[in-house]
matplotlib code that plots the C-alpha trace (Angstrom):
import matplotlib.pyplot as plt

x = [70.1, 68.0, 69.1, 66.4, 68.3, 70.0, 73.3, 73.4, 72.9, 75.7, 78.0, 76.8, 77.7, 81.1, 81.8, 81.3, 83.6, 81.1, 81.3, 77.7, 76.9, 73.8, 71.5, 72.7, 72.3, 68.7, 67.6, 68.5, 67.2, 63.7, 63.8, 64.2, 61.5, 59.2, 60.0, 60.3, 62.9, 65.7, 66.6, 70.4, 71.4, 74.7, 78.1, 79.9, 82.0, 80.5, 79.7, 76.0, 76.8, 79.1, 76.2, 74.2, 77.1, 78.1, 74.3, 73.9, 76.9, 75.5, 72.0, 73.4, 71.3, 72.0, 73.0, 71.3, 72.3, 70.7, 73.1, 71.0, 72.0, 70.3, 68.0, 67.6, 64.7, 61.9, 63.3, 66.6, 65.5, 62.9, 62.7, 62.6, 61.4, 63.9, 62.9, 65.2, 63.9, 60.4, 60.9, 62.8, 59.9, 57.3, 59.1, 59.4, 55.5, 54.7, 57.0, 55.3, 52.0, 50.3, 47.4, 48.3, 48.0, 51.4, 51.2, 50.2, 53.4, 55.8, 54.9, 56.0, 58.0, 61.0, 61.4, 61.4, 64.9, 64.8, 66.7, 67.2, 63.8, 62.3, 64.9, 64.8, 60.9, 61.4, 64.3, 63.6, 63.7, 65.7, 65.3, 67.8, 69.1, 68.6, 70.6, 69.1, 72.2, 72.3, 68.7, 69.1, 70.9, 68.0, 64.7, 61.5, 59.4, 61.6, 60.7, 57.5, 57.5, 59.3, 56.5, 54.6, 57.5, 58.6, 55.3, 53.9, 56.7, 55.1, 55.5, 52.9, 53.9, 50.9, 51.6, 51.9, 50.1, 51.1, 54.2, 54.2, 57.3, 57.1, 59.6, 60.0, 63.3, 65.6, 65.5, 68.3, 68.1, 71.2, 71.3, 74.2, 71.7, 72.7, 68.8, 65.8, 64.1, 59.7, 58.3, 56.2, 59.5, 60.4, 56.9, 57.2, 61.0, 62.6, 65.2, 68.7, 71.4, 74.6, 76.9, 81.1, 82.2, 83.6, 87.5, 87.3, 85.0, 86.8, 90.1, 88.6, 87.5, 91.2, 92.9, 90.6, 90.3, 94.2, 96.3, 99.4, 98.9, 100.6, 99.1, 100.5, 100.0, 96.1, 95.9, 97.4, 95.0, 92.2, 92.9, 94.1, 90.5, 88.7, 90.1, 89.9, 86.0, 85.9, 86.0, 87.9, 89.6, 86.5, 85.7, 88.6, 87.5, 84.6, 83.8, 85.5, 87.1, 84.7, 85.6, 86.5, 89.3, 90.7, 91.0, 92.2, 94.7, 96.1, 96.9, 98.5, 100.8, 101.8, 102.8, 105.0, 106.5, 105.1, 105.9, 104.7, 102.6, 104.6, 103.5, 105.7, 103.7, 100.4, 101.0, 102.2, 99.5, 96.4, 95.2, 94.1, 91.8, 90.6, 89.0, 88.9, 91.3, 91.0, 91.0, 94.1, 95.8, 93.8, 95.8, 99.2, 102.5, 101.6, 98.2, 98.9, 101.7, 98.8, 96.8, 99.4, 100.4, 99.8, 98.3, 95.8, 94.6, 93.7, 96.7]
y = [133.9, 131.1, 126.9, 124.7, 121.6, 120.6, 119.9, 123.3, 124.6, 122.6, 124.2, 127.5, 127.3, 125.8, 128.6, 130.7, 128.8, 126.6, 122.8, 121.6, 118.0, 116.6, 116.5, 120.2, 121.4, 119.9, 121.2, 124.6, 123.9, 122.9, 126.5, 128.3, 126.3, 126.3, 129.9, 128.6, 129.7, 127.3, 126.4, 125.2, 123.7, 122.3, 122.8, 125.9, 126.4, 123.7, 126.4, 127.5, 131.2, 130.6, 128.8, 132.1, 134.0, 131.8, 131.4, 135.0, 135.0, 132.5, 134.1, 137.1, 138.9, 141.2, 139.7, 141.1, 139.9, 139.9, 139.1, 137.7, 138.0, 137.7, 141.2, 141.8, 144.0, 144.4, 147.5, 146.5, 143.7, 145.2, 149.4, 152.4, 156.0, 158.8, 160.6, 163.4, 164.4, 164.2, 166.4, 168.9, 168.6, 169.2, 172.1, 173.6, 173.1, 174.7, 177.8, 178.2, 178.6, 176.3, 174.2, 170.9, 166.9, 167.2, 163.5, 162.0, 164.0, 162.8, 158.8, 158.6, 156.4, 158.9, 158.9, 155.1, 153.9, 150.0, 147.2, 144.0, 142.2, 145.3, 145.8, 142.4, 142.8, 145.7, 144.9, 145.2, 142.5, 139.9, 140.2, 139.7, 137.0, 136.8, 135.3, 135.4, 134.2, 132.3, 132.7, 130.4, 133.6, 135.4, 135.0, 133.3, 136.6, 137.3, 134.1, 134.7, 138.3, 136.3, 134.3, 136.7, 137.3, 133.3, 132.2, 135.1, 137.0, 140.3, 142.4, 144.7, 148.5, 150.3, 153.5, 152.0, 148.8, 145.9, 145.6, 142.6, 141.1, 142.0, 139.6, 136.8, 136.7, 133.7, 133.5, 131.5, 131.1, 129.3, 127.8, 126.2, 124.5, 126.9, 126.2, 124.5, 126.5, 126.9, 124.5, 127.3, 128.6, 125.1, 124.6, 127.5, 126.6, 123.6, 122.0, 120.6, 119.3, 120.3, 118.1, 117.9, 117.4, 113.9, 113.7, 114.4, 117.6, 119.0, 118.4, 120.2, 123.1, 123.5, 123.7, 126.1, 128.3, 128.2, 129.0, 127.7, 124.7, 121.6, 118.3, 116.3, 118.9, 119.7, 116.0, 115.9, 118.6, 117.2, 113.6, 115.1, 117.1, 113.8, 111.8, 114.7, 114.5, 110.6, 108.0, 107.7, 111.0, 113.3, 112.2, 114.1, 117.5, 119.8, 120.5, 119.3, 121.6, 122.7, 123.4, 127.3, 126.0, 123.7, 126.1, 129.0, 126.2, 125.6, 129.2, 129.5, 126.3, 128.0, 131.2, 129.2, 127.5, 124.2, 121.5, 118.6, 117.8, 116.9, 116.7, 119.9, 122.0, 120.5, 121.2, 124.9, 125.8, 123.9, 127.4, 127.5, 124.4, 124.8, 127.9, 126.2, 126.3, 122.8, 121.6, 123.3, 121.6, 118.2, 118.3, 117.3, 116.2, 112.5, 112.9, 114.4, 111.8, 109.3, 111.2, 111.3, 107.8, 106.6, 103.1, 105.0, 107.3, 104.4, 105.0]
z = [139.5, 139.7, 140.0, 138.0, 139.7, 143.0, 141.1, 139.3, 143.0, 144.3, 141.7, 142.4, 146.0, 145.0, 142.9, 145.8, 147.8, 149.9, 149.6, 150.3, 150.1, 148.9, 152.0, 152.6, 149.0, 148.7, 152.0, 150.5, 146.9, 148.7, 151.0, 147.8, 145.7, 148.3, 149.7, 153.0, 155.8, 156.5, 160.0, 160.2, 163.5, 164.3, 166.4, 166.5, 163.2, 160.9, 158.3, 159.2, 159.0, 155.9, 153.9, 154.2, 152.4, 149.9, 149.0, 148.9, 146.4, 144.6, 143.6, 143.3, 146.1, 149.0, 152.1, 155.1, 158.9, 162.2, 164.8, 167.8, 171.2, 174.6, 175.2, 171.4, 171.1, 167.9, 167.6, 166.8, 164.3, 162.3, 162.8, 164.8, 164.4, 163.7, 166.8, 166.4, 162.7, 164.0, 167.0, 164.5, 161.9, 165.2, 166.5, 163.0, 162.3, 165.9, 164.8, 161.8, 163.3, 160.9, 161.4, 160.4, 161.1, 162.9, 164.0, 160.2, 159.0, 161.4, 161.0, 157.4, 155.7, 155.5, 159.0, 159.3, 160.0, 158.9, 160.5, 159.0, 158.8, 157.2, 154.8, 153.8, 153.1, 151.2, 148.8, 145.3, 142.8, 143.1, 146.5, 149.7, 151.6, 155.5, 157.7, 161.1, 162.9, 166.3, 167.1, 170.2, 171.6, 171.6, 174.2, 173.9, 173.3, 170.4, 168.8, 169.0, 167.5, 164.7, 163.7, 161.5, 159.5, 159.2, 158.3, 155.8, 154.8, 156.6, 159.5, 161.2, 162.1, 164.3, 162.7, 159.1, 159.0, 157.6, 155.2, 153.0, 150.9, 147.5, 146.9, 149.2, 150.9, 151.4, 155.0, 156.8, 160.6, 162.3, 165.8, 167.8, 170.1, 173.4, 174.3, 172.4, 170.0, 170.1, 168.1, 166.6, 165.1, 163.6, 162.2, 159.8, 158.5, 156.8, 159.0, 158.3, 160.7, 159.4, 160.7, 160.7, 157.5, 156.3, 155.9, 152.3, 152.2, 155.0, 152.8, 150.0, 151.8, 153.6, 150.5, 148.5, 151.4, 152.2, 149.3, 149.4, 151.7, 150.8, 149.6, 152.6, 155.2, 154.1, 154.2, 158.0, 159.2, 157.9, 159.2, 162.6, 162.9, 161.9, 164.6, 167.0, 166.7, 166.5, 169.6, 171.8, 171.3, 171.5, 174.6, 176.2, 175.1, 175.7, 172.3, 169.2, 166.8, 163.5, 160.0, 160.8, 163.3, 160.9, 158.2, 161.0, 162.1, 158.2, 158.1, 161.6, 160.2, 157.1, 158.8, 160.9, 157.7, 159.0, 156.4, 158.2, 161.4, 164.7, 168.1, 169.2, 166.8, 167.3, 171.1, 170.4, 168.4, 170.4, 171.5, 167.5, 167.7, 170.9, 172.7, 176.2, 178.9, 179.7, 175.7, 175.1, 178.6, 177.2, 173.9, 175.2, 173.0, 174.3, 172.8, 169.9, 169.1, 169.3, 167.1, 164.8, 164.6, 160.7, 161.2, 163.9, 161.2, 158.7, 156.2]

ax = plt.figure().add_subplot(projection="3d")
ax.plot(x, y, z, "-o")
ax.set_aspect("equal")
plt.show()
């Protein structure tokens, strides 16, 4: 599946359940056309990971995911040898007494355990979508290791040589900006800052992702989330809720048979919107009442 225009890509993502605005769709379109990795930065929960999932569905490609974390090693991202199988082969050769080049035999591709990076490079046509998720959680040496892949879609394996992609993988990197990424990584990628959605886009996402949510309740959820992220209310919290929290909140409200938001139900379900103790405590019934005032919401 290919997309010849930005509009067709937007429609493809929409069919996969993802609502992309024009700027985001343009960034993705250029990443596909130029065959460049796309680095998405933004607050947690704004849809960075979900974009990669939707794009894989829209392109009808396999999604491969490399979840980054502190201490991630190259062997967990690229490959490692199946040492147990290699050892069994070496013992079998020794037992047979045959004179053979054992080292050459044990370093063959069929003894290779392929991890996400290598799987992406060796994926058959039409290729794969590789999600390198939360790359900011990995350390700087791992960033340096990624440079060859990001710049040339190839990796070097000492025993086998250089392995190049037959089909360039669509590569999406995400970062929550827990730390600044190296400039060398950024130079090899196209870049897009994924912000909180506008009210109408968030409303459409909630209605699409939460079947059965009423028009009034979904509108209230979108309005409430938007106000939480705006001054002066946002200053009361460590982190504003993202789209993921809005969707989960809507599901929780339906589970509670909520028809309309009120300060009590908002306060009781604050743990869906926020994941920090201080933030949950800050969303009091009094503050919820202030946030729910229709005249303050611009109704």
